[in-house]
C-alpha positions as CSV (number, residue, x, y, z in Angstrom):
1,M,-43.1,-37.2,9.5
2,V,-40.8,-36.4,12.4
3,V,-41.7,-36.1,16.1
4,Y,-39.5,-35.3,19.0
5,S,-40.5,-36.5,22.5
6,P,-38.5,-35.1,25.4
7,G,-37.2,-36.7,28.6
8,R,-38.1,-35.1,31.8
9,A,-36.4,-34.1,35.0
10,N,-38.2,-33.5,38.3
11,L,-37.1,-30.6,40.4
12,I,-38.9,-31.9,43.5
13,G,-41.8,-34.1,44.4
14,E,-40.5,-37.6,44.2
15,H,-42.7,-40.7,44.8
16,T,-45.7,-38.4,45.5
17,D,-47.3,-38.6,42.1
18,Y,-49.0,-42.0,42.8
19,N,-49.9,-40.8,46.3
20,D,-52.2,-37.9,45.3
21,G,-49.4,-35.5,45.9
22,Y,-47.7,-32.4,44.4
23,I,-44.9,-32.6,41.8
24,L,-42.7,-30.1,39.9
25,P,-41.2,-31.7,36.8
26,F,-40.1,-30.1,33.5
27,A,-39.1,-31.5,30.1
28,I,-35.4,-31.4,29.0
29,R,-33.7,-30.9,25.7
30,R,-32.9,-34.6,25.3
31,Y,-35.2,-36.4,22.9
32,I,-36.5,-39.6,21.4
33,K,-36.9,-38.9,17.7
34,F,-39.7,-40.7,15.8
35,E,-39.9,-41.0,12.0
36,I,-43.3,-42.5,11.0
37,E,-45.0,-43.3,7.7
38,P,-47.9,-45.5,6.6
39,A,-47.1,-49.1,5.7
40,K,-48.8,-52.4,4.9
41,K,-47.9,-53.9,8.3
42,F,-46.5,-52.6,11.6
43,K,-42.7,-52.3,11.6
44,I,-40.8,-50.8,14.5
45,F,-37.0,-50.3,14.6
46,S,-34.9,-48.9,17.4
47,H,-31.4,-47.6,16.6
48,Q,-30.4,-47.8,20.3
49,Q,-31.6,-51.4,20.7
50,K,-30.3,-52.3,17.1
51,K,-33.5,-54.4,16.9
52,G,-36.7,-54.3,14.9
53,I,-40.0,-56.0,15.2
54,E,-42.8,-56.6,12.6
55,F,-46.4,-57.7,13.2
56,E,-49.9,-57.4,11.8
57,K,-51.8,-57.4,15.1
58,P,-50.4,-55.8,18.3
59,A,-49.6,-58.2,21.1
60,K,-47.4,-58.1,24.2
61,T,-43.7,-59.0,23.7
62,N,-42.3,-58.4,27.2
63,S,-39.6,-56.2,25.5
64,W,-38.9,-52.5,24.9
65,A,-41.4,-52.7,22.0
66,D,-44.3,-52.9,24.5
67,Y,-44.1,-49.2,25.1
68,V,-45.0,-48.7,21.4
69,I,-47.3,-51.7,21.0
70,G,-49.2,-50.7,24.2
71,M,-49.9,-47.3,22.7
72,I,-51.4,-48.9,19.6
73,V,-53.6,-51.1,21.8
74,K,-54.7,-48.2,24.1
75,L,-55.4,-45.8,21.3
76,Q,-57.7,-48.4,19.7
77,E,-59.4,-49.0,23.1
78,H,-60.1,-45.3,23.2
79,G,-61.8,-45.4,19.8
80,Y,-58.9,-44.3,17.6
81,K,-58.3,-46.4,14.5
82,V,-54.6,-47.1,14.0
83,E,-53.4,-48.0,10.5
84,P,-50.1,-50.0,10.1
85,F,-47.0,-47.9,10.0
86,T,-43.2,-48.0,9.8
87,L,-41.6,-46.4,12.9
88,N,-37.9,-45.6,13.2
89,I,-36.8,-44.6,16.7
90,D,-33.6,-42.8,17.6
91,S,-32.6,-41.1,20.8
92,D,-30.0,-39.0,22.7
93,L,-31.9,-39.6,25.9
94,P,-30.0,-41.9,28.2
95,M,-32.0,-45.1,29.0
96,G,-32.1,-46.1,32.7
97,A,-30.9,-42.7,33.9
98,G,-34.2,-41.7,35.6
99,L,-35.1,-39.2,32.9
100,S,-38.3,-41.0,31.9
101,S,-37.3,-42.6,28.6
102,S,-40.4,-44.9,28.9
103,A,-42.9,-42.0,29.0
104,A,-41.1,-40.2,26.2
105,L,-41.4,-43.4,24.1
106,E,-45.1,-43.8,25.0
107,V,-46.2,-40.1,24.5
108,G,-44.0,-39.8,21.4
109,T,-45.5,-42.9,19.8
110,G,-49.0,-41.7,20.6
111,Y,-48.4,-38.2,19.2
112,A,-46.7,-39.6,16.1
113,I,-49.6,-41.9,15.4
114,S,-52.2,-39.1,16.0
115,Q,-50.3,-36.8,13.6
116,M,-50.1,-39.5,10.9
117,M,-53.8,-40.4,11.3
118,G,-54.9,-36.8,11.4
119,Y,-56.3,-36.9,14.9
120,E,-56.5,-33.9,17.2
121,I,-55.9,-35.6,20.5
122,N,-55.9,-33.3,23.5
123,R,-52.5,-33.4,25.2
124,E,-54.0,-34.3,28.6
125,E,-55.9,-37.1,27.0
126,L,-52.7,-38.3,25.3
127,A,-50.8,-38.2,28.6
128,N,-53.6,-40.2,30.3
129,I,-53.6,-42.8,27.5
130,A,-49.8,-43.1,27.8
131,H,-50.2,-43.6,31.5
132,E,-52.8,-46.4,31.0
133,C,-50.3,-48.0,28.6
134,E,-47.5,-48.1,31.2
135,V,-49.8,-49.2,34.1
136,E,-52.1,-51.6,32.3
137,F,-50.2,-52.9,29.3
138,V,-46.5,-52.7,30.4
139,G,-47.3,-53.4,34.1
140,V,-45.5,-50.6,36.0
141,R,-47.8,-49.0,38.5
142,C,-46.4,-45.5,38.0
143,G,-48.0,-42.2,38.7
144,I,-48.9,-39.6,36.1
145,M,-45.9,-37.3,36.4
146,D,-43.8,-38.6,33.5
147,Q,-46.5,-38.7,30.9
148,Y,-47.8,-35.3,31.9
149,A,-44.4,-33.7,31.9
150,V,-43.5,-35.2,28.4
151,A,-46.9,-34.1,26.9
152,L,-47.5,-30.8,28.5
153,S,-44.2,-29.0,29.4
154,K,-43.3,-25.5,28.3
155,E,-39.8,-24.1,27.7
156,H,-38.3,-22.0,30.6
157,H,-41.0,-23.4,33.0
158,A,-41.6,-26.1,35.5
159,L,-45.0,-27.8,35.6
160,F,-46.7,-27.8,39.0
161,I,-49.2,-30.7,39.1
162,D,-51.7,-31.6,41.7
163,T,-51.9,-35.3,40.9
164,M,-55.1,-35.8,42.9
165,T,-57.1,-33.4,40.7
166,R,-54.7,-33.5,37.7
167,E,-54.8,-29.7,37.6
168,Y,-51.6,-28.0,36.6
169,K,-50.0,-24.7,36.2
170,Y,-46.7,-23.4,34.6
171,V,-44.1,-22.0,37.0
172,P,-41.4,-19.7,35.4
173,L,-37.8,-20.8,36.2
174,H,-35.8,-17.6,36.7
175,L,-32.4,-19.2,37.2
176,D,-30.2,-16.2,36.3
177,D,-26.5,-17.1,37.1
178,T,-27.7,-20.5,38.5
179,K,-28.0,-23.6,36.4
180,L,-29.6,-27.0,36.7
181,Y,-27.5,-30.1,35.9
182,L,-28.1,-33.8,35.8
183,I,-25.4,-36.3,36.8
184,N,-25.9,-39.8,35.5
185,S,-24.4,-42.1,38.1
186,G,-23.9,-44.9,35.6
187,V,-25.6,-47.4,37.9
188,K,-29.0,-48.9,37.8
189,H,-29.7,-51.6,40.3
190,E,-31.9,-54.4,39.2
191,L,-34.2,-54.3,42.2
192,G,-35.5,-50.9,41.1
193,S,-38.8,-51.9,39.4
194,S,-39.8,-54.5,41.9
195,E,-39.1,-52.2,44.8
196,Y,-41.0,-49.4,43.1
197,N,-44.2,-51.5,43.2
198,K,-43.4,-52.5,46.7
199,R,-43.2,-48.8,47.8
200,R,-46.7,-48.3,46.4
201,E,-48.0,-51.2,48.4
202,E,-46.4,-49.9,51.5
203,C,-48.0,-46.5,51.1
204,E,-51.4,-48.2,50.6
205,M,-50.8,-50.2,53.8
206,A,-49.9,-47.0,55.7
207,L,-53.1,-45.4,54.5
208,E,-55.1,-48.4,55.7
209,V,-53.4,-48.3,59.1
210,M,-54.2,-44.6,59.4
211,K,-57.8,-45.3,58.2
212,K,-57.4,-42.7,55.4
213,T,-58.2,-43.0,51.7
214,T,-55.7,-40.4,50.5
215,F,-52.4,-38.9,51.7
216,R,-54.0,-35.4,51.1
217,D,-56.0,-36.0,54.3
218,V,-52.9,-37.1,56.3
219,T,-51.1,-34.9,58.8
220,I,-47.7,-35.4,60.5
221,E,-49.7,-36.2,63.7
222,D,-51.4,-39.0,61.8
223,V,-48.1,-40.4,60.7
224,E,-46.7,-40.2,64.3
225,K,-49.4,-42.6,65.4
226,I,-48.3,-45.4,63.1
227,Q,-46.7,-48.2,65.1
228,D,-45.0,-50.0,62.2
229,H,-41.6,-48.2,61.8
230,L,-41.3,-49.0,58.1
231,L,-44.8,-47.8,57.2
232,K,-44.3,-44.7,59.3
233,R,-41.1,-43.8,57.4
234,R,-42.8,-44.3,54.0
235,A,-45.8,-42.1,55.1
236,L,-43.4,-39.5,56.6
237,H,-41.6,-39.1,53.2
238,V,-44.9,-38.5,51.3
239,V,-46.3,-36.0,53.7
240,T,-43.0,-34.0,54.1
241,E,-42.2,-34.2,50.4
242,N,-45.6,-32.6,49.6
243,E,-44.7,-29.8,52.0
244,R,-41.3,-29.4,50.3
245,V,-42.9,-29.0,46.9
246,L,-45.2,-26.2,48.1
247,K,-42.3,-24.5,49.9
248,T,-40.2,-24.8,46.7
249,L,-43.0,-23.3,44.7
250,S,-43.0,-20.3,47.0
251,A,-39.2,-20.0,46.9
252,L,-39.3,-20.0,43.1
253,E,-41.9,-17.2,43.1
254,D,-39.6,-15.2,45.4
255,D,-36.5,-16.0,43.3
256,N,-34.9,-17.5,46.4
257,L,-32.8,-20.2,44.8
258,T,-30.7,-20.8,48.0
259,L,-33.9,-22.0,49.6
260,V,-34.8,-24.2,46.6
261,G,-31.4,-25.8,47.0
262,K,-32.0,-26.5,50.7
263,Y,-35.3,-28.3,49.9
264,L,-33.5,-30.4,47.3
265,Y,-31.0,-31.7,49.9
266,E,-33.9,-32.3,52.4
267,S,-35.7,-34.2,49.7
268,H,-32.7,-36.4,49.0
269,Y,-32.2,-37.4,52.7
270,S,-35.9,-38.2,53.0
271,L,-35.7,-40.4,49.9
272,K,-32.6,-42.1,51.4
273,D,-33.7,-42.6,55.0
274,N,-37.5,-42.6,54.9
275,Y,-38.3,-44.0,51.5
276,E,-35.1,-46.0,51.1
277,V,-34.7,-45.7,47.3
278,S,-31.2,-44.3,47.2
279,C,-28.0,-46.4,47.0
280,E,-24.3,-46.2,48.0
281,E,-23.1,-44.7,44.7
282,I,-25.7,-41.9,44.7
283,D,-25.2,-41.0,48.4
284,F,-21.4,-40.8,47.7
285,L,-22.0,-38.2,45.0
286,I,-24.4,-36.2,47.2
287,E,-21.9,-36.1,50.1
288,K,-19.1,-35.0,47.7
289,L,-21.3,-32.2,46.2
290,R,-22.1,-30.9,49.7
291,E,-18.4,-30.0,50.1
292,Y,-18.8,-27.1,47.6
293,S,-20.6,-23.9,48.5
294,N,-21.4,-23.3,44.8
295,V,-23.7,-26.3,44.9
296,L,-27.0,-25.0,46.3
297,G,-28.7,-28.4,46.4
298,A,-28.9,-31.9,44.9
299,R,-31.0,-35.0,45.1
300,I,-31.7,-38.3,43.5
301,V,-34.4,-38.2,40.8
302,G,-36.6,-40.9,39.3
303,A,-37.6,-44.2,40.8
304,G,-34.3,-44.6,42.6
305,F,-31.7,-47.3,43.2
306,G,-29.2,-45.5,40.8
307,G,-30.0,-43.4,37.9
308,S,-29.4,-39.6,38.1
309,I,-29.0,-36.7,40.5
310,I,-30.4,-33.2,39.8
311,V,-28.1,-30.4,40.9
312,L,-28.7,-26.7,41.4
313,A,-25.4,-24.8,41.2
314,R,-23.7,-21.5,40.6
315,G,-20.5,-20.6,38.8
316,N,-18.1,-23.2,37.3
317,F,-19.8,-26.4,38.2
318,E,-18.0,-28.3,35.4
319,G,-14.8,-28.0,37.4
320,I,-16.5,-29.2,40.6
321,F,-18.0,-32.1,38.7
322,E,-14.6,-33.2,37.3
323,R,-13.2,-33.4,40.9
324,V,-16.2,-35.3,42.2
325,A,-16.2,-37.6,39.2
326,E,-12.6,-38.5,39.8
327,S,-13.3,-39.5,43.4
328,Y,-16.3,-41.5,42.3
329,K,-14.3,-43.4,39.6
330,I,-11.6,-44.2,42.1
331,K,-14.1,-45.6,44.6
332,F,-16.6,-47.4,42.2
333,G,-14.7,-47.8,38.9
334,I,-17.5,-46.0,37.1
335,T,-17.3,-42.8,35.2
336,P,-20.4,-40.6,35.8
337,T,-21.6,-38.2,33.1
338,L,-22.8,-34.6,33.3
339,L,-25.8,-33.1,31.4
340,N,-26.3,-29.4,31.4
341,V,-30.0,-29.2,31.6
342,E,-32.1,-26.9,29.4
343,T,-35.8,-26.8,29.5
344,S,-37.9,-27.9,26.6
345,E,-41.4,-27.8,25.1
346,G,-43.3,-31.0,25.5
347,V,-43.7,-33.5,22.6
348,H,-43.8,-31.8,19.2
349,R,-43.6,-32.2,15.5
350,V,-40.7,-30.9,13.4
């Protein structure tokens, strides 16, 4: 049995998903491929890692395999029996590029197991189990965006999600002569995961200072009253990013892609200055892209500290990218890569 689990890009709404905010992700046509069949004991092999693991009872390994093992554990906790299987994993989804390879691994594993076992698991339930896997088993306190996007996305649409209520709706992407691209910067700074959890703590501290229980009750006026400059900047990003998602939603409904691009740039500078999750290499790429009128907007995507940039551009962007990539290579000695982004269905069986 073969299952494909997509990566995801996020148009806008970064670091808002664990703050009861709004997000606008979509699945992309880059996949982790799963081949699963029943076996006498659990055997998992990754072609990317060139490593395999065998076990009879699932237990934490503190390795890439935990995204798979955690799904076995969590499915069992939710009352789903999981028989042993052989799982071969292959992928054309770049790891560490901010395209949510971990959620693709979790959701894909869960979906493959459910298909093998003959379970009809609701996609929202699958996304929630995968989220539990990452937070409680792997130990990354992420929001729900990645798992929801991988499980629920629809081709030619973005997925508008209210992370407080977990309600969602599909938003058509009428791009016409405009295209979305992802530039993988080729850098991923080690402090990413520890700083991610730190940002969550800082947001919780900001809420405490404002005497609020959720950012949905926070106004700009509330933020302005915070005395601590660091906490004020963190809160300012969350509140203004939520506003940008809603404005982007309206701009998409009006087919105003120039305005969408403007909000992407605004999002990036807030992530850089207020949330401080960008880095020198990413900022260099953004500034170079701003020199071209064909580029409507761009911003860092994912947890930050490297990874990828999402770009909205018209015309011959490949030519622009070549010039920007050359400057980048001269400065940093790294060759960035370009992905032409096409939307995808969520996790599916072939």
